[in-house]
C-alpha positions in Angstrom: 27.0 13.7 10.9 24.3 14.9 13.3 20.8 15.0 11.9 18.8 18.2 12.5 15.6 18.3 14.4 12.5 20.0 13.2 10.5 22.7 15.1 7.8 20.0 15.5 10.2 17.6 17.1 11.6 20.2 19.5 8.1 21.3 20.5 7.0 17.7 21.1 10.0 17.0 23.3 9.4 20.3 25.2 5.7 19.4 25.8 6.5 16.0 27.2 6.2 13.7 24.1 3.4 11.2 24.3 2.4 12.7 27.7 2.0 16.2 26.4 -1.0 17.9 28.0 -4.1 18.9 26.1 -3.3 22.6 26.2 -0.4 21.9 23.8 -2.6 19.9 21.4 -3.4 22.8 19.0 0.3 23.8 18.8 1.5 20.2 18.2 -1.2 19.6 15.6 -0.3 22.8 13.7 3.4 21.9 13.7 2.6 18.3 12.7 0.5 19.5 9.8 3.4 21.5 8.5 5.8 18.6 8.9 3.4 16.2 7.0 3.1 18.8 4.2 6.9 19.1 4.0 7.2 15.3 4.0 4.6 15.0 1.2 6.6 17.5 -1.0 9.9 15.8 -0.3 8.6 12.3 -1.2 8.4 13.6 -4.7 12.1 14.6 -4.8 15.1 12.4 -5.6 16.0 12.2 -1.9 13.6 12.6 1.0 14.4 13.9 4.5 18.2 14.4 4.1 18.3 17.8 5.6 15.7 17.1 8.3 14.1 13.7 8.5 10.4 13.7 7.5 7.9 12.9 10.2 5.5 10.0 10.8 3.3 10.2 13.8 1.7 7.4 15.9 -0.6 7.7 18.9 -2.6 5.6 21.2 -6.4 6.2 20.7 -9.4 4.8 22.4 -8.9 1.0 21.9 -7.0 1.7 18.7 -3.7 2.9 17.4 -3.4 5.7 14.9 -0.7 6.8 12.4 -0.6 10.1 10.5 1.5 9.9 7.3 2.9 12.5 4.9 0.7 11.1 2.1 -2.4 12.4 0.3 -5.7 11.3 1.7 -6.7 10.4 -1.9 -4.7 7.2 -1.4 -7.8 5.9 0.4 -9.5 5.5 -3.0 -6.7 5.9 -5.6 -3.5 3.8 -5.3 -2.0 6.0 -8.0 -2.1 9.0 -5.6 1.4 8.2 -4.2 4.8 7.4 -5.8 7.0 4.5 -5.0 8.5 5.6 -1.7 5.1 6.8 -0.5 3.6 3.5 -1.4 6.3 1.6 0.6 5.9 4.0 3.5 2.1 3.4 3.7 2.4 -0.4 3.4 5.1 -0.5 6.1 3.0 1.6 8.4 0.0 -0.8 8.0 2.3 -3.7 8.6 3.6 -2.4 11.9 0.2 -1.3 13.2 -1.2 -4.7 12.5 1.9 -6.5 14.0 1.5 -4.5 17.1 -1.9 -6.1 17.8 -0.9 -9.6 16.6 -4.3 -10.0 14.9 -5.3 -13.6 13.9 -5.5 -14.5 10.2 -8.7 -13.2 8.6 -11.3 -15.9 7.8 -13.1 -13.5 5.4 -12.6 -10.1 3.8 -15.1 -8.7 6.3 -12.6 -9.5 9.1 -10.2 -6.8 7.8 -10.2 -4.0 10.3 -7.9 -1.2 8.9 -9.6 2.2 8.5 -8.3 5.2 6.7 -9.2 8.8 7.3 -7.7 12.3 7.1 -6.0 14.8 9.3 -5.5 18.3 7.8 -5.6 16.7 4.3 -3.1 13.9 5.0 -3.7 10.2 5.4 -4.4 8.7 8.8 -4.5 5.0 9.6 -6.4 3.5 12.5 -6.3 -0.1 13.7 -7.9 -1.8 16.7 -5.6 -2.3 19.7 -6.3 -3.9 23.1 -3.3 -2.0 24.6 -3.1 1.2 22.6 -0.1 2.7 24.3 2.0 -0.5 23.9 0.9 -0.7 20.3 2.0 2.8 19.6 5.4 2.3 21.2 5.9 -1.0 19.2 4.8 0.7 16.0 7.3 3.5 16.5 10.3 1.2 17.1 9.4 -1.3 14.4 8.6 1.3 11.8 11.7 3.4 12.5 13.8 0.2 11.9 11.9 -0.6 8.7 12.0 3.0 7.3 15.8 3.1 7.8 16.1 0.4 5.1 14.2 2.4 2.4 16.4 3.8 -0.2 16.8 7.6 -0.4 14.5 8.1 2.6 15.2 9.5 6.0 12.3 9.6 8.4 11.5 9.6 12.1 8.5 8.2 13.8 7.2 10.2 16.8 4.8 9.0 19.5 2.2 11.7 20.1 -0.5 12.0 22.7 -3.8 10.6 21.4 -5.6 14.0 21.6 -3.4 15.4 18.8 -4.6 12.8 16.3 -8.1 12.5 17.7 -9.3 15.1 15.2 -8.7 12.6 12.4 -12.0 12.0 10.8 -14.1 10.2 8.2 -12.5 6.8 9.0 -13.6 4.1 6.6 -12.1 1.0 4.9 -9.8 1.5 1.9 -12.0 1.7 -1.2 -11.7 -1.4 -3.4 -11.7 -5.0 -2.6 -8.0 -5.3 -3.5 -6.8 -1.9 -2.4 -3.0 -2.2 -1.7 -3.5 -1.3 1.9 -6.2 -3.9 2.4 -3.7 -6.4 0.9 -1.0 -5.1 3.3 -3.2 -5.8 6.3 -4.2 -9.3 4.9 -0.6 -10.2 4.1 0.6 -9.2 7.6 -2.2 -11.1 9.3 -1.4 -14.2 7.1 2.2 -14.1 8.4 3.9 -12.3 5.5 5.3 -8.8 4.9 3.6 -6.5 2.4 6.9 -4.8 1.5 8.6 -8.1 0.6 7.4 -9.1 -2.9 8.5 -12.7 -2.5 6.5 -12.9 0.8 3.4 -11.5 -1.0 3.7 -13.9 -3.9 3.9 -16.9 -1.5 0.5 -15.9 -0.2 -1.0 -15.4 -3.6 -3.6 -18.2 -3.5 -4.8 -17.2 0.0 -5.1 -13.6 -1.0 -7.1 -14.4 -4.1 -9.4 -16.6 -2.1 -9.8 -13.9 0.6 -10.2 -10.8 -1.5 -11.4 -11.6 -5.0 -15.1 -11.7 -5.7 -16.7 -15.2 -5.3 -16.4 -17.2 -8.5 -14.0 -14.9 -10.3 -11.0 -17.0 -9.8 -12.7 -20.1 -11.3 -14.1 -18.1 -14.2 -10.6 -16.7 -15.1 -9.0 -20.2 -14.9 -11.7 -21.8 -17.0 -11.8 -19.4 -19.9 -11.9 -21.6 -23.1 -9.7 -19.1 -25.0 -6.1 -20.0 -24.0 -4.7 -16.5 -24.6 -7.5 -14.6 -22.9 -7.2 -17.1 -20.0 -3.5 -16.1 -19.6 -4.5 -12.4 -19.7 -7.2 -12.8 -17.1 -4.9 -14.8 -14.8 -2.1 -12.2 -15.0 -4.5 -9.4 -14.2 -6.2 -11.4 -11.4 -2.9 -12.2 -9.8 -1.7 -8.6 -9.9 -5.0 -7.4 -8.6 -5.0 -10.0 -5.7 -1.6 -8.8 -4.7 -2.6 -5.1 -4.7 -0.3 -4.1 -7.6 -2.0 -0.9 -8.4 -0.4 2.6 -8.9 2.7 3.0 -6.8 2.7 -0.7 -6.0 4.5 -2.5 -8.8 6.2 -5.8 -9.8 8.9 -6.8 -12.2 7.7 -7.5 -15.7 9.5 -10.9 -15.6 7.2 -11.9 -12.7 4.2 -11.9 -15.0 5.1 -15.4 -16.2 5.2 -16.9 -12.7 2.6 -19.7 -12.3 2.8 -20.5 -16.0 4.6 -23.5 -17.4 5.9 -24.6 -20.8 4.7 -22.6 -23.8 2.4 -20.5 -21.6 5.5 -18.8 -20.1 6.5 -17.2 -23.4 2.8 -16.5 -24.1 2.5 -14.7 -20.8 5.3 -12.2 -21.8 3.5 -11.6 -25.1 0.2 -11.1 -23.3 2.0 -8.7 -20.9 3.1 -6.6 -23.8 -0.5 -6.5 -25.1 -1.8 -5.4 -21.7 0.8 -2.6 -21.7 -0.2 -1.6 -25.2 -3.9 -1.5 -24.1 -3.1 0.6 -21.1 -4.3 -1.9 -18.5 -0.7 -2.2 -17.3 1.6 0.8 -17.0 5.4 0.5 -17.1 7.3 2.3 -14.3 10.1 4.4 -15.6 13.3 3.0 -14.1 16.9 2.0 -14.8 17.5 -1.7 -15.4 14.7 -4.1 -14.7 11.2 -3.3 -16.1 8.5 -2.9 -13.5 4.7 -2.7 -14.2 1.5 -2.0 -12.3 -2.2 -2.1 -12.9 -3.5 1.3 -14.2 -5.9 2.8 -11.6 -7.5 4.9 -14.3 -8.6 1.7 -16.1 -9.8 -0.2 -13.0 -13.2 -0.8 -14.6 -11.7 -2.3 -17.7 -9.3 -4.5 -15.6 -12.2 -5.8 -13.5 -14.4 -6.6 -16.5 -11.6 -8.5 -18.2 -10.8 -10.5 -15.0 -14.5 -11.2 -14.1 -16.2 -11.5 -17.5 -13.4 -11.9 -20.0 -14.4 -8.7 -21.8 -11.6 -7.1 -23.7 -11.4 -3.3 -23.8 -12.3 -1.8 -27.2 -9.3 -2.0 -29.6 -7.3 -4.4 -27.5 -5.5 -7.1 -29.5 -4.2 -10.3 -27.8 -1.3 -12.2 -29.4 -2.0 -15.5 -31.2 -1.3 -18.8 -29.3 1.9 -19.4 -31.2 3.3 -16.0 -30.2 3.7 -14.7 -33.8 3.3 -10.9 -34.0 
């Protein structure tokens, strides 16, 4: 069955695609804004883009490549601002922008180069590129292929002239040392894929060393209380992998990295973290999935860094008795 084209897509083709002249900039930006708004609405529905595929835009900038996504700009500070499909879309877009430049592994968190901004209220990504036009073309092809594999999502990536996305402003790093999109850049530059959970988990130790505050890893592992130590390590691991908001993991994965009696203890601690609201369970059919609660990020950080339990939180005893 043929897939319909949007007014934006038809206008872009009529204007010359990535070579559209500046006099068409205002028209294309207006139509793009409408498409991004439609995409944002449909991402909250059971199926997205089935009548007309939603739009993602990429463009070559001045020594950078940009992408405009149908996601709320609030994602820059709040990982809970998007749902599951939006979270995967954002991580995939970061992955392909970073791949296009083939950036070396970061030696320190300060080496991470992704910046987020806004265009007509929607999220825009910008990443350095030595050959911006080639990077935009690569990102389009690679992201189209990746998005085709996302369940219940139909999307098309369009290459626009840079002047259409040039109005994107207030570009700055994602807010938070372990923001999921910072993690997505780091994972990609370390040779993994941020939309492949197994790949992210294989890089766990490198991510913790790169992104976690100095000394916090050692403090969590050296906690003299065995149950609190498990709780801190679980939270630290999820934090280091960017499992906030729409970025979740299977509850069963909470016990990874633990051996012997600590594995069953990890599941009991996971239930306590859910009861305290530090973890949230994602409603789903079948396997349980959980994520760190962005609304309790302060409490999460204090437990990781200082071992401070939130008021009223009860951890299970070592023996696992309830």
